[in-house]
C-alpha positions as CSV (number, residue, x, y, z in Angstrom):
1,M,-152.8,-130.8,-29.6
2,I,-152.9,-133.8,-32.1
3,E,-155.9,-131.4,-33.5
4,A,-153.6,-128.7,-33.5
5,F,-151.1,-130.8,-35.4
6,V,-153.5,-131.4,-38.3
7,R,-154.2,-127.7,-38.6
8,A,-150.6,-127.0,-38.8
9,L,-150.1,-129.5,-42.0
10,R,-149.5,-127.5,-45.1
11,C,-149.2,-130.1,-47.5
12,P,-152.6,-131.4,-49.8
13,A,-154.4,-134.4,-47.9
14,D,-153.9,-136.6,-50.7
15,E,-150.4,-136.3,-50.0
16,V,-150.1,-137.8,-46.5
17,G,-152.0,-140.7,-44.5
18,L,-152.9,-140.1,-40.9
19,Y,-154.1,-142.8,-38.6
20,P,-154.8,-141.8,-34.9
21,D,-154.3,-144.3,-32.3
22,E,-152.5,-147.0,-34.6
23,P,-150.6,-149.9,-32.9
24,M,-147.2,-149.9,-33.4
25,S,-147.0,-153.9,-33.6
26,R,-148.3,-153.5,-37.0
27,H,-145.3,-151.4,-37.9
28,T,-142.4,-153.1,-36.5
29,S,-140.8,-156.6,-37.0
30,F,-141.2,-157.7,-33.7
31,R,-144.8,-157.2,-34.1
32,I,-144.5,-155.7,-30.6
33,G,-145.8,-152.3,-29.4
34,G,-148.3,-150.1,-28.3
35,P,-150.6,-147.3,-29.9
36,A,-148.9,-144.1,-31.6
37,D,-150.9,-141.4,-30.5
38,V,-151.0,-140.5,-34.8
39,L,-149.0,-142.4,-37.5
40,V,-148.4,-140.4,-40.6
41,S,-147.7,-141.6,-43.5
42,P,-146.0,-139.3,-46.0
43,K,-146.7,-139.8,-50.2
44,S,-144.2,-136.8,-50.9
45,E,-141.0,-135.3,-50.0
46,R,-143.4,-132.3,-49.2
47,A,-145.5,-134.3,-46.7
48,V,-142.5,-135.2,-45.4
49,C,-141.2,-131.7,-44.4
50,D,-144.7,-130.5,-43.9
51,T,-145.1,-133.3,-41.1
52,V,-142.2,-132.6,-39.2
53,H,-142.9,-128.7,-39.6
54,A,-146.2,-129.4,-38.0
55,A,-144.9,-131.5,-35.2
56,R,-142.8,-129.0,-34.2
57,E,-145.5,-126.3,-34.4
58,A,-148.1,-127.9,-32.5
59,G,-145.5,-129.1,-29.8
60,L,-145.2,-132.7,-30.3
61,P,-142.7,-134.9,-30.1
62,L,-141.7,-136.9,-33.3
63,T,-140.6,-139.7,-33.8
64,V,-139.0,-141.3,-37.2
65,L,-139.7,-144.7,-38.7
66,G,-138.4,-146.6,-41.5
67,N,-139.4,-150.2,-42.2
68,G,-139.5,-150.8,-38.3
69,S,-136.8,-153.3,-38.8
70,N,-134.7,-152.4,-35.9
71,V,-136.7,-151.1,-33.4
72,L,-138.6,-152.0,-30.0
73,V,-141.5,-150.3,-29.3
74,R,-142.5,-150.0,-25.5
75,D,-146.3,-151.9,-25.0
76,E,-147.1,-148.3,-23.6
77,G,-147.1,-146.6,-27.3
78,I,-145.6,-143.8,-28.5
79,R,-146.9,-140.3,-27.9
80,G,-146.8,-137.8,-30.5
81,V,-146.5,-138.0,-33.9
82,V,-144.7,-141.1,-35.6
83,L,-143.7,-140.5,-39.3
84,C,-143.9,-143.4,-40.9
85,I,-141.4,-143.3,-44.2
86,G,-142.5,-146.4,-46.0
87,S,-143.7,-147.4,-49.4
88,D,-145.8,-144.5,-50.3
89,Y,-142.6,-142.6,-50.4
90,A,-140.1,-145.2,-52.1
91,D,-139.6,-143.9,-56.0
92,I,-136.5,-145.3,-57.4
93,H,-134.4,-144.2,-60.7
94,T,-131.4,-145.4,-61.9
95,E,-129.3,-143.8,-64.4
96,G,-126.2,-145.2,-65.9
97,T,-124.2,-147.1,-62.8
98,R,-126.1,-144.3,-60.4
99,L,-129.6,-145.6,-58.6
100,T,-131.2,-143.0,-56.7
101,A,-133.8,-143.8,-54.3
102,Q,-136.7,-142.0,-51.7
103,T,-135.7,-143.2,-48.3
104,G,-139.1,-145.1,-47.9
105,A,-137.7,-147.9,-50.6
106,L,-136.3,-151.6,-49.0
107,L,-133.2,-152.4,-49.4
108,S,-134.6,-155.6,-50.7
109,V,-136.3,-154.0,-53.7
110,L,-133.0,-151.6,-54.2
111,S,-131.0,-154.5,-54.6
112,N,-133.4,-156.2,-57.2
113,E,-133.9,-153.0,-59.1
114,A,-129.8,-152.7,-59.2
115,Q,-129.4,-156.6,-60.3
116,Q,-132.2,-156.3,-63.1
117,A,-130.1,-153.0,-64.3
118,G,-127.0,-155.4,-64.1
119,L,-125.1,-153.1,-61.4
120,S,-123.2,-154.6,-58.5
121,G,-122.4,-153.4,-55.1
122,L,-126.2,-154.0,-53.4
123,E,-125.8,-157.6,-53.1
124,F,-125.5,-157.4,-49.3
125,A,-128.2,-155.6,-48.8
126,G,-130.9,-158.2,-50.4
127,G,-131.7,-159.8,-47.2
128,I,-131.8,-156.8,-44.8
129,P,-135.5,-156.4,-43.7
130,G,-134.9,-152.1,-43.5
131,S,-135.7,-149.3,-45.8
132,L,-133.1,-146.9,-46.8
133,G,-133.6,-144.3,-44.7
134,G,-133.0,-147.0,-41.9
135,A,-130.2,-148.4,-43.3
136,L,-128.3,-144.6,-43.7
137,F,-129.5,-143.8,-40.0
138,M,-127.6,-147.0,-39.1
139,N,-125.0,-147.8,-41.9
140,A,-126.7,-151.1,-42.4
141,G,-124.6,-153.8,-43.4
142,A,-124.1,-157.7,-43.9
143,Y,-121.2,-160.2,-45.5
144,D,-119.6,-158.1,-47.7
145,G,-121.1,-154.9,-47.8
146,Q,-122.3,-151.6,-45.7
147,M,-124.1,-148.5,-46.8
148,A,-120.8,-146.7,-46.6
149,D,-119.4,-148.4,-49.5
150,V,-122.2,-147.3,-52.1
151,V,-123.7,-144.1,-50.9
152,V,-122.6,-141.1,-52.5
153,R,-124.9,-138.4,-51.8
154,S,-128.1,-137.6,-49.7
155,R,-130.6,-135.3,-49.4
156,Y,-132.2,-134.5,-46.1
157,Y,-134.8,-132.1,-44.3
158,D,-133.0,-129.9,-41.7
159,A,-136.0,-128.9,-39.1
160,Q,-134.3,-126.5,-37.3
161,A,-133.6,-124.3,-40.3
162,D,-136.7,-125.8,-42.2
163,A,-134.7,-126.1,-45.4
164,V,-133.6,-128.8,-47.6
165,R,-129.8,-129.7,-47.6
166,T,-127.3,-132.1,-49.2
167,L,-124.7,-134.3,-47.8
168,T,-121.8,-135.7,-49.8
169,G,-119.2,-138.6,-49.5
170,E,-117.3,-138.6,-46.0
171,A,-120.0,-135.7,-44.7
172,H,-122.2,-138.5,-43.7
173,G,-119.7,-139.7,-40.8
174,F,-120.6,-143.0,-41.4
175,G,-119.1,-146.0,-38.9
176,Y,-119.7,-149.3,-37.3
177,R,-123.8,-148.9,-37.2
178,T,-123.9,-145.4,-37.3
179,S,-124.1,-142.1,-39.6
180,V,-124.1,-137.9,-39.2
181,F,-127.8,-138.9,-38.9
182,R,-127.7,-140.6,-35.2
183,G,-126.5,-137.2,-33.6
184,H,-129.0,-134.9,-35.5
185,A,-132.9,-135.7,-34.3
186,D,-133.5,-132.8,-36.6
187,W,-132.4,-134.1,-39.9
188,I,-134.4,-136.4,-41.9
189,A,-133.2,-138.3,-44.5
190,L,-135.5,-138.2,-47.9
191,S,-133.2,-139.6,-50.8
192,A,-130.1,-141.2,-51.2
193,E,-127.7,-141.8,-54.3
194,L,-125.9,-144.7,-54.7
195,Q,-122.6,-145.5,-56.9
196,L,-122.7,-149.1,-58.1
197,K,-120.6,-151.3,-60.5
198,P,-121.8,-152.6,-63.7
199,G,-121.7,-156.0,-63.3
200,N,-123.2,-159.9,-65.0
201,P,-127.4,-159.9,-64.0
202,D,-126.7,-163.8,-63.5
203,E,-123.6,-163.6,-61.5
204,I,-125.2,-160.8,-59.3
205,R,-128.5,-162.8,-58.4
206,A,-126.5,-165.8,-57.7
207,K,-124.2,-164.0,-55.1
208,M,-127.6,-162.6,-53.6
209,D,-128.9,-166.3,-53.5
210,D,-125.9,-167.0,-51.8
211,F,-126.5,-164.5,-49.1
212,A,-130.4,-165.9,-48.9
213,Q,-129.5,-169.0,-48.2
214,R,-126.6,-168.5,-45.5
215,R,-129.6,-166.0,-43.8
216,R,-132.0,-169.0,-44.1
217,D,-129.6,-171.8,-42.6
218,K,-128.0,-169.3,-39.8
219,Q,-131.0,-167.2,-38.5
220,P,-134.3,-167.6,-37.2
221,L,-136.6,-166.0,-39.7
222,N,-139.6,-168.2,-39.1
223,Y,-140.0,-165.9,-36.0
224,P,-140.6,-162.0,-35.5
225,S,-137.1,-160.3,-34.5
226,A,-135.6,-157.1,-35.2
227,G,-132.7,-159.3,-36.5
228,S,-129.1,-158.8,-34.3
229,T,-130.1,-157.6,-31.0
230,F,-126.6,-156.7,-30.1
231,K,-123.6,-154.6,-31.5
232,R,-120.4,-156.6,-32.4
233,P,-118.2,-156.2,-29.3
234,A,-114.4,-155.8,-30.4
235,G,-112.5,-158.5,-30.6
236,Y,-115.8,-161.0,-30.0
237,F,-118.8,-161.8,-31.7
238,A,-122.1,-161.5,-29.8
239,G,-124.1,-164.6,-30.4
240,K,-120.9,-166.6,-29.7
241,L,-120.6,-164.9,-26.4
242,I,-124.4,-165.6,-25.7
243,Q,-124.2,-169.0,-26.8
244,D,-121.1,-169.7,-24.6
245,A,-122.9,-167.9,-21.4
246,G,-125.5,-170.9,-21.8
247,L,-128.2,-168.6,-22.7
248,M,-129.7,-170.1,-25.6
249,G,-133.3,-170.9,-25.3
250,Y,-133.5,-168.6,-22.2
251,T,-136.8,-167.1,-22.2
252,V,-139.2,-164.7,-20.3
253,G,-142.9,-164.7,-21.2
254,G,-142.9,-164.7,-25.2
255,A,-139.8,-163.4,-25.8
256,Q,-136.4,-165.8,-26.0
257,V,-132.7,-166.0,-27.0
258,S,-133.5,-167.9,-30.3
259,E,-132.2,-171.3,-30.3
260,K,-131.1,-171.4,-33.9
261,H,-128.5,-168.3,-33.7
262,A,-127.8,-166.8,-29.8
263,G,-127.6,-163.4,-31.4
264,F,-131.3,-163.2,-31.8
265,V,-134.3,-162.8,-29.6
266,I,-137.1,-163.5,-30.9
267,N,-141.2,-163.2,-30.4
268,R,-142.3,-166.5,-30.3
269,G,-146.0,-165.4,-29.6
270,G,-147.4,-162.7,-27.7
271,A,-144.2,-161.3,-26.7
272,T,-144.1,-158.0,-24.8
273,C,-141.7,-155.2,-24.8
274,A,-141.2,-155.9,-21.5
275,D,-140.3,-159.6,-22.0
276,V,-138.0,-158.5,-24.9
277,L,-136.2,-156.2,-22.4
278,A,-135.7,-158.5,-19.9
279,V,-134.3,-161.3,-22.0
280,M,-131.7,-158.3,-23.4
281,N,-131.3,-157.3,-19.8
282,H,-130.1,-160.9,-18.4
283,V,-128.3,-161.6,-21.4
284,Q,-126.2,-158.6,-20.9
285,E,-125.2,-159.5,-17.2
286,E,-124.6,-163.0,-17.6
287,V,-122.3,-162.0,-20.7
288,L,-120.7,-159.2,-18.3
289,R,-120.3,-161.6,-15.3
290,Q,-119.2,-164.7,-17.1
291,F,-116.5,-162.9,-19.4
292,G,-116.5,-159.4,-18.8
293,V,-117.5,-157.9,-21.8
294,R,-120.3,-155.4,-22.1
295,L,-122.9,-155.8,-24.4
296,E,-124.6,-153.2,-26.4
297,A,-128.0,-152.9,-27.9
298,E,-127.9,-152.6,-31.4
299,V,-132.1,-152.6,-31.6
300,R,-133.3,-149.5,-30.5
301,V,-136.1,-149.0,-28.2
302,L,-138.7,-146.3,-28.7
């Protein structure tokens, strides 16, 4: 069926990279995950759309991935086609106070681009290790900002209709760690336009540096992880609940609740997906037992 998928691709060969049996541990910040049947790296908007179209035509499941910073891939890998929208699809353009980028662009690169252009509003994104596509999907945010604050327009491929469409403003359906894209598996974000504000480049850089220092001080950045493992429950902080439950340092195999920040499950070396899920399940059970609070995973399991 992979052969049928390759035959169905309509874009030129130089616009797409094809990687059969590609270990997903190479494409996730957790450094965990078995092989994808075939991983596709698009280099153009046409290649993104054609990959989705070809997978549907070949009857293969399609998984869309950005920078892999908020996912956990199972040890058995991913069947079908993984569309990895990354650095090959990451053009950025600034005009006035608007920054437009393809969805493979990293948030760290976008925030630096904005800073150099004297544009404020993306300082919060500088330390988020995701791509623009992933940030749109989950309304990524940190400290004093979120994508909902800056995104004014996005373009996406509607696979059902085989057409490129546009979303503006509130149509994005942004909420806490969610957007309209979460409810439409057949919508693939292609690009987004961000409205920023004029600012002093030195002040913007100082703010970004402050956020970066806070991350280094509080988060276990020296170990592979997927960032915050659980969503913030209403009225609580997940990390505080986990810490108060006495679970800092709880370990299964190579996976551990960070001893630096209880909101992170980390890969201390050689962790499997099964190890991480065992830690997560135990944390959820204990927090529910001790405090009556249900923790919902922020990390997506693929």
